[in-house]
N, CA, C and O atoms as CSV, one atom per row, in Angstrom:
chain,resi,resn,atom,element,x,y,z
A,1,UNK,N,N,25.810,-54.809,106.445
A,1,UNK,CA,C,27.026,-54.443,105.744
A,1,UNK,C,C,26.685,-54.026,104.314
A,1,UNK,O,O,25.837,-54.639,103.665
A,2,UNK,N,N,27.342,-53.000,103.842
A,2,UNK,CA,C,27.048,-52.519,102.496
A,2,UNK,C,C,27.453,-53.514,101.424
A,2,UNK,O,O,26.789,-53.604,100.391
A,3,UNK,N,N,28.523,-54.263,101.640
A,3,UNK,CA,C,28.965,-55.190,100.602
A,3,UNK,C,C,28.023,-56.381,100.455
A,3,UNK,O,O,28.162,-57.157,99.510
A,4,UNK,N,N,27.079,-56.540,101.363
A,4,UNK,CA,C,26.116,-57.625,101.279
A,4,UNK,C,C,24.759,-57.152,100.770
A,4,UNK,O,O,23.886,-57.977,100.499
A,5,UNK,N,N,24.565,-55.855,100.637
A,5,UNK,CA,C,23.273,-55.317,100.218
A,5,UNK,C,C,23.358,-54.777,98.801
A,5,UNK,O,O,24.413,-54.317,98.365
A,6,UNK,N,N,22.231,-54.834,98.077
A,6,UNK,CA,C,22.159,-54.257,96.740
A,6,UNK,C,C,21.626,-52.838,96.858
A,6,UNK,O,O,20.597,-52.602,97.490
A,7,UNK,N,N,22.323,-51.908,96.253
A,7,UNK,CA,C,21.925,-50.503,96.301
A,7,UNK,C,C,21.536,-50.012,94.913
A,7,UNK,O,O,21.832,-48.875,94.547
A,8,UNK,N,N,20.877,-50.864,94.144
A,8,UNK,CA,C,20.496,-50.538,92.777
A,8,UNK,C,C,19.095,-51.060,92.524
A,8,UNK,O,O,18.761,-52.175,92.924
A,9,UNK,N,N,18.281,-50.265,91.869
A,9,UNK,CA,C,16.956,-50.711,91.465
A,9,UNK,C,C,17.136,-51.676,90.307
A,9,UNK,O,O,17.921,-51.406,89.398
A,10,UNK,N,N,16.433,-52.783,90.322
A,10,UNK,CA,C,16.563,-53.766,89.260
A,10,UNK,C,C,16.289,-53.187,87.880
A,10,UNK,O,O,15.403,-52.349,87.713
A,11,UNK,N,N,17.059,-53.640,86.889
A,11,UNK,CA,C,16.859,-53.214,85.513
A,11,UNK,C,C,17.502,-51.892,85.140
A,11,UNK,O,O,17.324,-51.420,84.017
A,12,UNK,N,N,18.242,-51.287,86.047
A,12,UNK,CA,C,18.903,-50.014,85.762
A,12,UNK,C,C,20.406,-50.231,85.800
A,12,UNK,O,O,20.946,-50.751,86.777
A,13,UNK,N,N,21.083,-49.822,84.713
A,13,UNK,CA,C,22.537,-49.931,84.692
A,13,UNK,C,C,23.139,-48.716,85.394
A,13,UNK,O,O,22.699,-47.585,85.189
A,14,UNK,N,N,24.140,-48.962,86.214
A,14,UNK,CA,C,24.780,-47.892,86.980
A,14,UNK,C,C,26.285,-48.003,86.820
A,14,UNK,O,O,26.835,-49.104,86.838
A,15,UNK,N,N,26.953,-46.867,86.662
A,15,UNK,CA,C,28.409,-46.828,86.642
A,15,UNK,C,C,28.835,-45.787,87.657
A,15,UNK,O,O,28.526,-44.606,87.499
A,16,UNK,N,N,29.534,-46.201,88.685
A,16,UNK,CA,C,29.982,-45.304,89.746
A,16,UNK,C,C,31.504,-45.344,89.839
A,16,UNK,O,O,32.050,-46.149,90.593
A,17,UNK,N,N,32.198,-44.491,89.085
A,17,UNK,CA,C,33.658,-44.486,89.189
A,17,UNK,C,C,34.098,-44.019,90.573
A,17,UNK,O,O,33.406,-43.232,91.219
A,18,UNK,N,N,35.226,-44.498,91.015
A,18,UNK,CA,C,35.734,-44.124,92.334
A,18,UNK,C,C,36.184,-42.663,92.359
A,18,UNK,O,O,36.134,-42.021,93.408
A,19,UNK,N,N,36.616,-42.142,91.239
A,19,UNK,CA,C,37.070,-40.759,91.162
A,19,UNK,C,C,37.063,-40.331,89.706
A,19,UNK,O,O,36.983,-41.169,88.807
A,20,UNK,N,N,37.144,-39.059,89.475
A,20,UNK,CA,C,37.301,-38.579,88.110
A,20,UNK,C,C,38.658,-37.897,88.002
A,20,UNK,O,O,39.255,-37.515,89.008
A,21,UNK,N,N,39.126,-37.753,86.795
A,21,UNK,CA,C,40.412,-37.102,86.562
A,21,UNK,C,C,40.122,-35.767,85.890
A,21,UNK,O,O,39.666,-35.716,84.748
A,22,UNK,N,N,40.392,-34.699,86.609
A,22,UNK,CA,C,40.176,-33.354,86.087
A,22,UNK,C,C,41.526,-32.763,85.718
A,22,UNK,O,O,42.439,-32.768,86.544
A,23,UNK,N,N,41.681,-32.254,84.501
A,23,UNK,CA,C,42.951,-31.626,84.130
A,23,UNK,C,C,43.305,-30.502,85.114
A,23,UNK,O,O,42.446,-29.700,85.481
A,24,UNK,N,N,44.559,-30.452,85.531
A,24,UNK,CA,C,44.976,-29.504,86.571
A,24,UNK,C,C,44.708,-28.057,86.197
A,24,UNK,O,O,44.457,-27.235,87.078
A,25,UNK,N,N,44.753,-27.726,84.921
A,25,UNK,CA,C,44.528,-26.337,84.530
A,25,UNK,C,C,43.068,-25.902,84.720
A,25,UNK,O,O,42.771,-24.709,84.669
A,26,UNK,N,N,42.170,-26.844,84.934
A,26,UNK,CA,C,40.765,-26.509,85.168
A,26,UNK,C,C,40.438,-26.323,86.652
A,26,UNK,O,O,39.338,-25.889,86.993
A,27,UNK,N,N,41.376,-26.645,87.525
A,27,UNK,CA,C,41.135,-26.513,88.966
A,27,UNK,C,C,41.580,-25.126,89.404
A,27,UNK,O,O,42.767,-24.801,89.365
A,28,UNK,N,N,40.619,-24.312,89.822
A,28,UNK,CA,C,40.942,-22.946,90.242
A,28,UNK,C,C,40.619,-22.702,91.708
A,28,UNK,O,O,41.090,-21.724,92.289
A,29,UNK,N,N,39.835,-23.564,92.305
A,29,UNK,CA,C,39.464,-23.405,93.708
A,29,UNK,C,C,40.212,-24.388,94.575
A,29,UNK,O,O,41.274,-24.881,94.195
A,30,UNK,N,N,39.667,-24.672,95.727
A,30,UNK,CA,C,40.297,-25.575,96.673
A,30,UNK,C,C,40.209,-27.029,96.251
A,30,UNK,O,O,39.248,-27.448,95.605
A,31,UNK,N,N,41.223,-27.792,96.624
A,31,UNK,CA,C,41.254,-29.235,96.411
A,31,UNK,C,C,41.008,-29.876,97.766
A,31,UNK,O,O,41.755,-29.643,98.716
A,32,UNK,N,N,39.959,-30.685,97.853
A,32,UNK,CA,C,39.565,-31.287,99.122
A,32,UNK,C,C,40.280,-32.620,99.286
A,32,UNK,O,O,40.170,-33.498,98.429
A,33,UNK,N,N,41.015,-32.774,100.391
A,33,UNK,CA,C,41.703,-34.020,100.705
A,33,UNK,C,C,41.318,-34.441,102.119
A,33,UNK,O,O,40.628,-33.706,102.825
A,34,UNK,N,N,41.762,-35.616,102.524
A,34,UNK,CA,C,41.507,-36.069,103.888
A,34,UNK,C,C,42.302,-35.260,104.911
A,34,UNK,O,O,42.052,-35.363,106.112
A,35,UNK,N,N,43.253,-34.459,104.445
A,35,UNK,CA,C,44.073,-33.638,105.336
A,35,UNK,C,C,43.647,-32.177,105.366
A,35,UNK,O,O,44.225,-31.383,106.108
A,36,UNK,N,N,42.654,-31.814,104.581
A,36,UNK,CA,C,42.178,-30.436,104.549
A,36,UNK,C,C,41.893,-29.970,103.137
A,36,UNK,O,O,41.921,-30.758,102.193
A,37,UNK,N,N,41.616,-28.676,102.999
A,37,UNK,CA,C,41.328,-28.063,101.702
A,37,UNK,C,C,42.501,-27.161,101.338
A,37,UNK,O,O,42.922,-26.324,102.136
A,38,UNK,N,N,43.023,-27.338,100.127
A,38,UNK,CA,C,44.218,-26.614,99.708
A,38,UNK,C,C,44.014,-25.983,98.343
A,38,UNK,O,O,43.306,-26.531,97.498
A,39,UNK,N,N,44.635,-24.829,98.127
A,39,UNK,CA,C,44.694,-24.246,96.795
A,39,UNK,C,C,45.664,-25.076,95.968
A,39,UNK,O,O,46.559,-25.706,96.533
A,40,UNK,N,N,45.513,-25.095,94.638
A,40,UNK,CA,C,46.436,-25.878,93.816
A,40,UNK,C,C,47.902,-25.526,94.068
A,40,UNK,O,O,48.758,-26.411,94.071
A,41,UNK,N,N,48.196,-24.249,94.279
A,41,UNK,CA,C,49.580,-23.824,94.512
A,41,UNK,C,C,50.118,-24.271,95.867
A,41,UNK,O,O,51.333,-24.281,96.065
A,42,UNK,N,N,49.249,-24.641,96.804
A,42,UNK,CA,C,49.658,-25.054,98.147
A,42,UNK,C,C,49.746,-26.567,98.309
A,42,UNK,O,O,50.324,-27.051,99.283
A,43,UNK,N,N,49.187,-27.309,97.382
A,43,UNK,CA,C,48.981,-28.738,97.586
A,43,UNK,C,C,50.275,-29.518,97.816
A,43,UNK,O,O,50.362,-30.274,98.783
A,44,UNK,N,N,51.269,-29.358,96.963
A,44,UNK,CA,C,52.497,-30.141,97.117
A,44,UNK,C,C,53.178,-29.854,98.451
A,44,UNK,O,O,53.581,-30.786,99.148
A,45,UNK,N,N,53.311,-28.598,98.813
A,45,UNK,CA,C,53.960,-28.250,100.079
A,45,UNK,C,C,53.160,-28.769,101.268
A,45,UNK,O,O,53.742,-29.222,102.253
A,46,UNK,N,N,51.845,-28.709,101.188
A,46,UNK,CA,C,50.996,-29.138,102.301
A,46,UNK,C,C,51.046,-30.648,102.506
A,46,UNK,O,O,50.947,-31.125,103.637
A,47,UNK,N,N,51.197,-31.397,101.427
A,47,UNK,CA,C,51.149,-32.853,101.531
A,47,UNK,C,C,52.517,-33.513,101.637
A,47,UNK,O,O,52.597,-34.692,101.982
A,48,UNK,N,N,53.589,-32.791,101.353
A,48,UNK,CA,C,54.931,-33.364,101.428
A,48,UNK,C,C,55.210,-33.856,102.841
A,48,UNK,O,O,55.101,-33.093,103.801
A,49,UNK,N,N,55.562,-35.106,102.969
A,49,UNK,CA,C,55.879,-35.691,104.258
A,49,UNK,C,C,54.683,-36.210,105.028
A,49,UNK,O,O,54.860,-36.952,105.995
A,50,UNK,N,N,53.483,-35.850,104.638
A,50,UNK,CA,C,52.290,-36.287,105.361
A,50,UNK,C,C,51.706,-37.579,104.803
A,50,UNK,O,O,51.080,-38.335,105.546
A,51,UNK,N,N,51.889,-37.845,103.546
A,51,UNK,CA,C,51.253,-39.003,102.920
A,51,UNK,C,C,51.812,-40.325,103.412
A,51,UNK,O,O,51.090,-41.322,103.414
A,52,UNK,N,N,53.065,-40.372,103.827
A,52,UNK,CA,C,53.631,-41.625,104.326
A,52,UNK,C,C,53.015,-42.012,105.660
A,52,UNK,O,O,53.028,-43.187,106.026
A,53,UNK,N,N,52.472,-41.041,106.394
A,53,UNK,CA,C,51.849,-41.327,107.686
A,53,UNK,C,C,50.483,-41.978,107.530
A,53,UNK,O,O,49.980,-42.585,108.476
A,54,UNK,N,N,49.879,-41.864,106.359
A,54,UNK,CA,C,48.563,-42.457,106.140
A,54,UNK,C,C,48.753,-43.908,105.921
A,54,UNK,O,O,47.780,-44.633,105.712
């Protein structure tokens, strides 16, 4: 199990954030989600009604 194993070399500090926050105006390509890849202009319409099923 991963939660029982160490995945770091001793003596090295590591910071692994779960995600980063990118300002929306910098996103020009596809946004990758568990439901597919969407353009920024398509994202709200594509995800409306689907997120409650997760």
